[in-house]
Every structure is written in C-alpha cells, then in structure tokens.
MOPAC internal coordinates of N, CA, C and O (Angstrom, degrees):
PM7 1SCF
backbone

  N    0.0000 0     0.00 0     0.00 0    0    0    0
  C    1.4464 1     0.00 0     0.00 0    1    0    0
  C    1.5240 1   108.07 1     0.00 0    2    1    0
  O    1.2310 1   120.96 1   -42.23 1    3    2    1
  N    1.2898 1   115.77 1   137.77 1    3    2    1
  C    1.4559 1   121.26 1   173.02 1    5    3    2
  C    1.5147 1   108.97 1  -102.67 1    6    5    3
  O    1.2310 1   120.97 1   -41.02 1    7    6    5
  N    1.2940 1   115.76 1   138.98 1    7    6    5
  C    1.4604 1   121.42 1   178.56 1    9    7    6
  C    1.5188 1   108.29 1  -117.77 1   10    9    7
  O    1.2310 1   120.96 1   -48.90 1   11   10    9
  N    1.3180 1   115.77 1   131.10 1   11   10    9
  C    1.4574 1   121.32 1   174.66 1   13   11   10
  C    1.5178 1   106.65 1  -125.30 1   14   13   11
  O    1.2310 1   120.89 1   -60.87 1   15   14   13
  N    1.3159 1   115.91 1   119.13 1   15   14   13
  C    1.4515 1   119.12 1  -176.68 1   17   15   14
  C    1.5085 1   112.36 1  -136.33 1   18   17   15
  O    1.2310 1   121.73 1    -8.84 1   19   18   17
  N    1.3017 1   114.30 1   171.16 1   19   18   17
  C    1.4545 1   122.45 1   178.60 1   21   19   18
  C    1.5139 1   107.95 1  -104.62 1   22   21   19
  O    1.2310 1   120.56 1   -53.51 1   23   22   21
  N    1.3221 1   116.53 1   126.49 1   23   22   21
  C    1.4513 1   118.69 1   179.63 1   25   23   22
  C    1.5259 1   110.32 1  -121.37 1   26   25   23
  O    1.2310 1   122.10 1   -29.23 1   27   26   25
  N    1.2976 1   113.59 1   150.77 1   27   26   25
  C    1.4530 1   121.99 1   175.38 1   29   27   26
  C    1.5215 1   106.61 1  -120.24 1   30   29   27
  O    1.2310 1   121.08 1   -45.57 1   31   30   29
  N    1.3175 1   115.53 1   134.43 1   31   30   29
  C    1.4601 1   120.47 1   177.95 1   33   31   30
  C    1.5154 1   107.78 1  -121.03 1   34   33   31
  O    1.2310 1   121.22 1   -51.29 1   35   34   33
  N    1.3253 1   115.26 1   128.71 1   35   34   33
  C    1.4648 1   119.00 1   176.13 1   37   35   34
  C    1.5197 1   108.83 1  -137.06 1   38   37   35
  O    1.2310 1   121.78 1   -26.69 1   39   38   37
  N    1.3072 1   114.20 1   153.31 1   39   38   37
  C    1.4563 1   119.20 1  -179.23 1   41   39   38
  C    1.5166 1   109.37 1   -94.27 1   42   41   39
  O    1.2310 1   121.11 1   -48.59 1   43   42   41
  N    1.3217 1   115.49 1   131.41 1   43   42   41
  C    1.4544 1   122.91 1   176.05 1   45   43   42
  C    1.5259 1   107.30 1  -125.01 1   46   45   43
  O    1.2310 1   121.13 1   -77.84 1   47   46   45
  N    1.3101 1   115.45 1   102.16 1   47   46   45
  C    1.4667 1   122.56 1  -173.39 1   49   47   46
  C    1.5120 1   109.34 1    57.09 1   50   49   47
  O    1.2310 1   119.19 1    58.95 1   51   50   49
  N    1.3410 1   119.16 1  -121.05 1   51   50   49
  C    1.4658 1   119.97 1  -177.23 1   53   51   50
  C    1.5337 1   112.69 1   -92.97 1   54   53   51
  O    1.2310 1   119.23 1  -174.86 1   55   54   53
  N    1.3232 1   119.08 1     5.14 1   55   54   53
  C    1.4563 1   123.11 1  -178.65 1   57   55   54
  C    1.5242 1   111.07 1  -111.14 1   58   57   55
  O    1.2310 1   120.98 1   -29.57 1   59   58   57
  N    1.3340 1   115.73 1   150.43 1   59   58   57
  C    1.4554 1   122.12 1   169.74 1   61   59   58
  C    1.5243 1   107.25 1  -105.11 1   62   61   59
  O    1.2310 1   120.42 1   -48.68 1   63   62   61
  N    1.3205 1   116.81 1   131.32 1   63   62   61
  C    1.4571 1   122.45 1  -179.17 1   65   63   62
  C    1.5269 1   108.22 1  -111.42 1   66   65   63
  O    1.2310 1   120.61 1   -56.80 1   67   66   65
  N    1.3235 1   116.44 1   123.20 1   67   66   65
  C    1.4642 1   123.06 1   177.98 1   69   67   66
  C    1.5187 1   108.27 1  -108.12 1   70   69   67
  O    1.2310 1   120.71 1   -53.55 1   71   70   69
  N    1.3324 1   116.24 1   126.45 1   71   70   69
  C    1.4632 1   122.17 1  -178.50 1   73   71   70
  C    1.5178 1   109.52 1  -124.39 1   74   73   71
  O    1.2310 1   120.76 1   -42.54 1   75   74   73
  N    1.3192 1   116.16 1   137.46 1   75   74   73
  C    1.4608 1   122.04 1   176.90 1   77   75   74
  C    1.5274 1   108.38 1   -97.99 1   78   77   75
  O    1.2310 1   120.38 1   -55.15 1   79   78   77
  N    1.3228 1   116.88 1   124.85 1   79   78   77
  C    1.4622 1   120.98 1  -176.82 1   81   79   78
  C    1.5236 1   113.40 1   -71.98 1   82   81   79
  O    1.2310 1   120.04 1   148.91 1   83   82   81
  N    1.3121 1   117.53 1   -31.09 1   83   82   81
  C    1.4646 1   120.36 1  -174.45 1   85   83   82
  C    1.5252 1   113.44 1   -71.24 1   86   85   83
  O    1.2310 1   119.63 1   152.14 1   87   86   85
  N    1.3261 1   118.31 1   -27.86 1   87   86   85
  C    1.4659 1   119.36 1  -174.55 1   89   87   86
  C    1.5354 1   113.79 1  -135.63 1   90   89   87
  O    1.2310 1   120.15 1  -171.43 1   91   90   89
  N    1.3162 1   117.32 1     8.57 1   91   90   89
  C    1.4713 1   122.38 1   177.84 1   93   91   90
  C    1.5196 1   114.07 1    60.24 1   94   93   91
  O    1.2310 1   119.92 1  -150.95 1   95   94   93
  N    1.3157 1   117.76 1    29.05 1   95   94   93
  C    1.4581 1   120.95 1   177.05 1   97   95   94
  C    1.5215 1   107.75 1   -93.48 1   98   97   95
  O    1.2310 1   120.79 1   -40.71 1   99   98   97
  N    1.3149 1   116.10 1   139.29 1   99   98   97
  C    1.4613 1   120.89 1  -179.94 1  101   99   98
  C    1.5236 1   109.56 1  -137.14 1  102  101   99
  O    1.2310 1   121.44 1   -24.92 1  103  102  101
  N    1.3182 1   114.86 1   155.08 1  103  102  101
  C    1.4506 1   121.57 1   175.57 1  105  103  102
  C    1.5139 1   107.62 1  -152.18 1  106  105  103
  O    1.2310 1   120.66 1    -6.95 1  107  106  105
  N    1.3203 1   116.35 1   173.05 1  107  106  105
  C    1.4591 1   119.23 1  -177.26 1  109  107  106
  C    1.5173 1   110.47 1  -141.08 1  110  109  107
  O    1.2310 1   121.38 1   -14.62 1  111  110  109
  N    1.3219 1   114.97 1   165.38 1  111  110  109
  C    1.4531 1   121.48 1   177.19 1  113  111  110
  C    1.5125 1   109.73 1  -163.78 1  114  113  111
  O    1.2310 1   120.86 1   -16.28 1  115  114  113
  N    1.3135 1   115.97 1   163.72 1  115  114  113
  C    1.4662 1   121.19 1   179.97 1  117  115  114
  C    1.5276 1   111.56 1   -72.90 1  118  117  115
  O    1.2310 1   120.05 1   159.91 1  119  118  117
  N    1.3412 1   117.51 1   -20.09 1  119  118  117
  C    1.4613 1   122.54 1   176.11 1  121  119  118
  C    1.5259 1   108.29 1  -127.84 1  122  121  119
  O    1.2310 1   120.61 1   -14.74 1  123  122  121
  N    1.3300 1   116.44 1   165.26 1  123  122  121
  C    1.4686 1   119.92 1   177.06 1  125  123  122
  C    1.5236 1   109.85 1   -62.41 1  126  125  123
  O    1.2310 1   120.47 1   135.76 1  127  126  125
  N    1.3275 1   116.71 1   -44.24 1  127  126  125
  C    1.4677 1   120.02 1  -179.79 1  129  127  126
  C    1.5274 1   111.96 1   -60.53 1  130  129  127
  O    1.2310 1   120.34 1   139.07 1  131  130  129
  N    1.3300 1   116.96 1   -40.93 1  131  130  129
  C    1.4688 1   120.72 1   179.62 1  133  131  130
  C    1.5260 1   110.95 1   -68.25 1  134  133  131
  O    1.2310 1   120.32 1   142.37 1  135  134  133
  N    1.3351 1   117.00 1   -37.63 1  135  134  133
  C    1.4607 1   120.46 1   177.91 1  137  135  134
  C    1.5334 1   110.30 1   -63.53 1  138  137  135
  O    1.2310 1   120.26 1   138.58 1  139  138  137
  N    1.3385 1   117.10 1   -41.42 1  139  138  137
  C    1.4624 1   120.68 1   178.25 1  141  139  138
  C    1.5228 1   110.70 1   -67.44 1  142  141  139
  O    1.2310 1   120.43 1   137.22 1  143  142  141
  N    1.3227 1   116.79 1   -42.78 1  143  142  141
  C    1.4687 1   120.77 1   177.72 1  145  143  142
  C    1.5327 1   110.50 1   -59.43 1  146  145  143
  O    1.2310 1   120.26 1   135.06 1  147  146  145
  N    1.3163 1   117.11 1   -44.94 1  147  146  145
  C    1.4671 1   120.95 1   179.27 1  149  147  146
  C    1.5206 1   111.45 1   -66.68 1  150  149  147
  O    1.2310 1   120.14 1   144.62 1  151  150  149
  N    1.3376 1   117.35 1   -35.38 1  151  150  149
  C    1.4610 1   120.67 1   177.75 1  153  151  150
  C    1.5273 1   110.52 1   -66.43 1  154  153  151
  O    1.2310 1   120.16 1   138.09 1  155  154  153
  N    1.3225 1   117.30 1   -41.91 1  155  154  153
  C    1.4635 1   120.64 1   177.29 1  157  155  154
  C    1.5255 1   110.66 1   -58.06 1  158  157  155
  O    1.2310 1   120.83 1   136.22 1  159  158  157
  N    1.3223 1   116.02 1   -43.78 1  159  158  157
  C    1.4685 1   120.23 1   179.10 1  161  159  158
  C    1.5265 1   110.80 1   -63.64 1  162  161  159
  O    1.2310 1   120.33 1   137.65 1  163  162  161
  N    1.3236 1   116.98 1   -42.35 1  163  162  161
  C    1.4677 1   120.75 1   179.90 1  165  163  162
  C    1.5273 1   111.01 1   -64.83 1  166  165  163
  O    1.2310 1   120.00 1   139.70 1  167  166  165
  N    1.3285 1   117.61 1   -40.30 1  167  166  165
  C    1.4693 1   120.67 1   178.68 1  169  167  166
  C    1.5207 1   110.43 1   -66.29 1  170  169  167
  O    1.2310 1   120.25 1   137.75 1  171  170  169
  N    1.3321 1   117.13 1   -42.25 1  171  170  169
  C    1.4698 1   120.72 1   177.93 1  173  171  170
  C    1.5217 1   110.93 1   -60.49 1  174  173  171
  O    1.2310 1   120.20 1   137.09 1  175  174  173
  N    1.3156 1   117.22 1   -42.91 1  175  174  173
  C    1.4700 1   120.74 1   178.21 1  177  175  174
  C    1.5226 1   111.24 1   -65.50 1  178  177  175
  O    1.2310 1   120.33 1   142.31 1  179  178  177
  N    1.3089 1   116.97 1   -37.69 1  179  178  177
  C    1.4696 1   122.02 1  -179.86 1  181  179  178
  C    1.5308 1   111.11 1   -61.33 1  182  181  179
  O    1.2310 1   120.43 1   139.60 1  183  182  181
  N    1.3338 1   116.77 1   -40.40 1  183  182  181
  C    1.4583 1   121.05 1  -175.61 1  185  183  182
  C    1.5263 1   113.80 1   -97.29 1  186  185  183
  O    1.2310 1   118.74 1   178.82 1  187  186  185
  N    1.3315 1   120.02 1    -1.18 1  187  186  185
  C    1.4610 1   120.66 1  -171.18 1  189  187  186
  C    1.5203 1   114.31 1   -62.78 1  190  189  187
  O    1.2310 1   118.92 1   148.89 1  191  190  189
  N    1.3135 1   119.67 1   -31.11 1  191  190  189
  C    1.4588 1   121.42 1  -178.98 1  193  191  190
  C    1.5234 1   113.04 1   -97.31 1  194  193  191
  O    1.2310 1   120.08 1  -175.54 1  195  194  193
  N    1.3162 1   117.45 1     4.46 1  195  194  193
  C    1.4583 1   121.79 1  -178.40 1  197  195  194
  C    1.5213 1   110.96 1   -89.08 1  198  197  195
  O    1.2310 1   120.91 1   -39.00 1  199  198  197
  N    1.3256 1   115.87 1   141.00 1  199  198  197
  C    1.4557 1   120.11 1   170.58 1  201  199  198
  C    1.5187 1   108.00 1   -76.47 1  202  201  199
  O    1.2310 1   120.76 1   -37.86 1  203  202  201
  N    1.2998 1   116.15 1   142.14 1  203  202  201
  C    1.4609 1   120.47 1  -177.24 1  205  203  202
  C    1.5273 1   111.62 1   -57.26 1  206  205  203
  O    1.2310 1   119.99 1   145.94 1  207  206  205
  N    1.3175 1   117.63 1   -34.06 1  207  206  205
  C    1.4603 1   121.53 1  -179.29 1  209  207  206
  C    1.5315 1   111.94 1   -70.44 1  210  209  207
  O    1.2310 1   119.90 1   155.51 1  211  210  209
  N    1.3271 1   117.80 1   -24.49 1  211  210  209
  C    1.4588 1   121.71 1  -176.58 1  213  211  210
  C    1.5224 1   113.02 1   -88.43 1  214  213  211
  O    1.2310 1   120.31 1   164.44 1  215  214  213
  N    1.3210 1   117.02 1   -15.56 1  215  214  213
  C    1.4557 1   120.63 1  -177.67 1  217  215  214
  C    1.5203 1   109.02 1   -82.90 1  218  217  215
  O    1.2310 1   121.14 1   -55.95 1  219  218  217
  N    1.3185 1   115.42 1   124.05 1  219  218  217
  C    1.4595 1   120.47 1   178.32 1  221  219  218
  C    1.5225 1   107.74 1   -99.81 1  222  221  219
  O    1.2310 1   121.29 1   -68.75 1  223  222  221
  N    1.3153 1   115.14 1   111.25 1  223  222  221
  C    1.4535 1   120.76 1   178.66 1  225  223  222
  C    1.5219 1   108.72 1  -104.20 1  226  225  223
  O    1.2310 1   119.99 1   -29.13 1  227  226  225
  N    1.3088 1   117.63 1   150.87 1  227  226  225
  C    1.4587 1   120.06 1  -179.10 1  229  227  226
  C    1.5225 1   111.36 1   -61.45 1  230  229  227
  O    1.2310 1   120.92 1   -41.78 1  231  230  229
  N    1.3241 1   115.84 1   138.22 1  231  230  229
  C    1.4508 1   120.84 1  -178.63 1  233  231  230
  C    1.5210 1   112.15 1   -95.79 1  234  233  231
  O    1.2310 1   120.08 1   163.64 1  235  234  233
  N    1.3120 1   117.44 1   -16.36 1  235  234  233
  C    1.4558 1   121.59 1  -178.01 1  237  235  234
  C    1.5269 1   108.98 1   -96.81 1  238  237  235
  O    1.2310 1   120.30 1   -56.84 1  239  238  237
  N    1.3154 1   117.04 1   123.16 1  239  238  237
  C    1.4587 1   121.01 1   179.92 1  241  239  238
  C    1.5217 1   113.47 1   -85.24 1  242  241  239
  O    1.2310 1   119.92 1   174.59 1  243  242  241
  N    1.3142 1   117.75 1    -5.41 1  243  242  241
  C    1.4539 1   119.93 1  -178.51 1  245  243  242
  C    1.5225 1   109.95 1   -82.90 1  246  245  243
  O    1.2310 1   121.63 1   -53.66 1  247  246  245
  N    1.3165 1   114.48 1   126.34 1  247  246  245
  C    1.4537 1   121.38 1   178.21 1  249  247  246
  C    1.5161 1   107.47 1  -128.46 1  250  249  247
  O    1.2310 1   120.72 1   -45.86 1  251  250  249
  N    1.3058 1   116.23 1   134.14 1  251  250  249
  C    1.4550 1   121.28 1   178.97 1  253  251  250
  C    1.5139 1   108.14 1  -116.75 1  254  253  251
  O    1.2310 1   120.65 1   -60.79 1  255  254  253
  N    1.3088 1   116.36 1   119.21 1  255  254  253
  C    1.4592 1   121.40 1   179.06 1  257  255  254
  C    1.5038 1   107.98 1  -123.53 1  258  257  255
  O    1.2310 1   121.06 1   -46.57 1  259  258  257
  N    1.2995 1   115.57 1   133.43 1  259  258  257
  C    1.4533 1   120.78 1   179.20 1  261  259  258
  C    1.5121 1   108.91 1  -146.26 1  262  261  259
  O    1.2310 1   120.65 1    -1.59 1  263  262  261
  N    1.2948 1   116.36 1   178.41 1  263  262  261
  C    1.4586 1   120.86 1   175.02 1  265  263  262
  C    1.5276 1   108.38 1  -113.83 1  266  265  263
  O    1.2310 1   121.60 1   -20.61 1  267  266  265
  N    1.2934 1   114.55 1   159.39 1  267  266  265
  C    1.4618 1   121.38 1   179.03 1  269  267  266
  C    1.5082 1   108.16 1  -133.35 1  270  269  267
  O    1.2310 1   120.66 1   -52.21 1  271  270  269
  N    1.3092 1   116.34 1   127.79 1  271  270  269
  C    1.4510 1   120.64 1   175.38 1  273  271  270
  C    1.5257 1   107.27 1  -126.93 1  274  273  271
  O    1.2310 1   120.86 1   -50.75 1  275  274  273
  N    1.3236 1   115.96 1   129.25 1  275  274  273
  C    1.4631 1   120.16 1  -179.25 1  277  275  274
  C    1.5122 1   110.61 1  -153.93 1  278  277  275
  O    1.2310 1   120.72 1   -22.98 1  279  278  277
  N    1.2968 1   116.22 1   157.02 1  279  278  277
  C    1.4488 1   120.94 1   176.02 1  281  279  278
  C    1.5152 1   109.43 1   -83.99 1  282  281  279
  O    1.2310 1   120.92 1   -41.87 1  283  282  281
  N    1.3188 1   115.85 1   138.13 1  283  282  281
  C    1.4698 1   119.23 1   177.12 1  285  283  282
  C    1.5152 1   109.82 1  -130.20 1  286  285  283
  O    1.2310 1   120.10 1   180.00 1  287  286  285

C-alpha cells in the first residue's frame, strides 16, 4: 500500500514535531529530517495490521493551507 499524506512540521523548543493531517499521527525529532523519519515509522506501524481494502485514504489531492492571525 502506498500512503500519500499532508504533514505539518513545527518547532517546539529544541524539537521538531511532524503531524499527519489525514490520520492525526504525530512524531518528533531533533531535526526536521529525523521528525519526518520518525513520522514515517509511526504511520507504517499504524497501518501494519490493516488490510489494504479496509484503509480509507483521502481521494482528494487538493489541500489548502493558510495562516490565521487574529486578536483574542
């Protein structure tokens, strides 16, 4: 099975946190590359016991990401 997902990476103090939007899986690493590597491993573990037919992957490839700034 191939997985294509949208990830967001943000820095939290000395760690980089990588989060996958499609399945709410997140991981971290001391570098961006390590955070992505750890996220790939976490996603693989998440889907390892799933039958390919049972996994629902997003069918729409369009993703819209923006920022929001507001006073609260």
